[in-house]
C-alpha positions in Angstrom: -180.8 107.2 69.5 -183.9 107.4 67.4 -187.4 106.1 67.8 -189.1 104.9 64.5 -192.3 103.3 63.4 -192.5 101.2 60.2 -195.0 102.3 57.5 -196.6 98.8 57.0 -196.6 95.4 58.3 -194.3 94.0 55.5 -191.8 96.7 56.3 -191.8 96.0 60.0 -191.2 92.4 59.4 -188.3 93.1 57.0 -187.0 96.0 59.2 -187.1 94.2 62.4 -185.2 91.1 60.8 -182.7 93.3 59.3 -181.9 95.3 62.5 -182.1 92.2 64.9 -179.4 90.4 62.8 -177.2 93.2 61.7 -177.6 95.8 64.5 -179.4 96.5 67.7 -182.8 97.8 68.5 -185.4 98.1 71.2 -189.0 97.4 70.9 -191.2 99.9 72.5 -195.0 100.0 72.9 -197.4 100.9 70.1 -195.0 99.6 67.1 -192.2 102.0 68.0 -188.5 101.0 67.8 -185.5 102.6 69.2 -182.6 102.3 66.9 -179.1 104.3 66.5 -179.0 106.8 63.7 -176.5 104.7 61.9 -179.2 102.0 61.6 -181.4 104.3 59.6 -178.9 103.9 56.7 -179.2 100.0 56.9 -183.1 100.6 56.3 -182.6 102.9 53.5 -180.2 100.7 51.8 -182.8 98.0 51.9 -185.6 100.4 50.8 -187.4 99.7 54.0 -189.9 102.6 54.7 -190.3 104.1 58.2 -191.4 107.2 59.9 -188.9 109.0 62.5 -191.2 109.7 65.5 -190.9 113.4 66.8 -189.8 113.8 70.5 -193.2 114.8 72.1 -194.7 111.6 71.0 -192.0 109.3 72.2 -192.2 110.3 76.0 -191.8 107.2 77.9 -191.0 106.2 81.5 -187.4 106.7 82.0 -187.5 104.0 84.8 -188.7 101.4 82.3 -185.9 102.3 80.0 -183.1 101.8 82.6 -184.8 98.4 83.7 -184.7 97.4 79.9 -181.3 98.8 78.5 -180.7 98.3 74.7 -178.1 95.7 75.1 -180.8 93.3 76.6 -183.6 93.9 74.1 -183.8 92.3 70.7 
């Protein structure tokens, strides 16, 4: 899994729609999304700009991640 942030609001709207309809994603605080690495190819194919967030910035509460597994999130 990779955590990303879209470059602008327009890319976020397009990217969220594409991922929600064709893949799985998890919305995280501060405009971050967690997706599989395969989903990045879909975003690239649609020319949707995003930034991969480095590991230290993505430290989240592990208990929260367990309570909200990827299969439940949209």
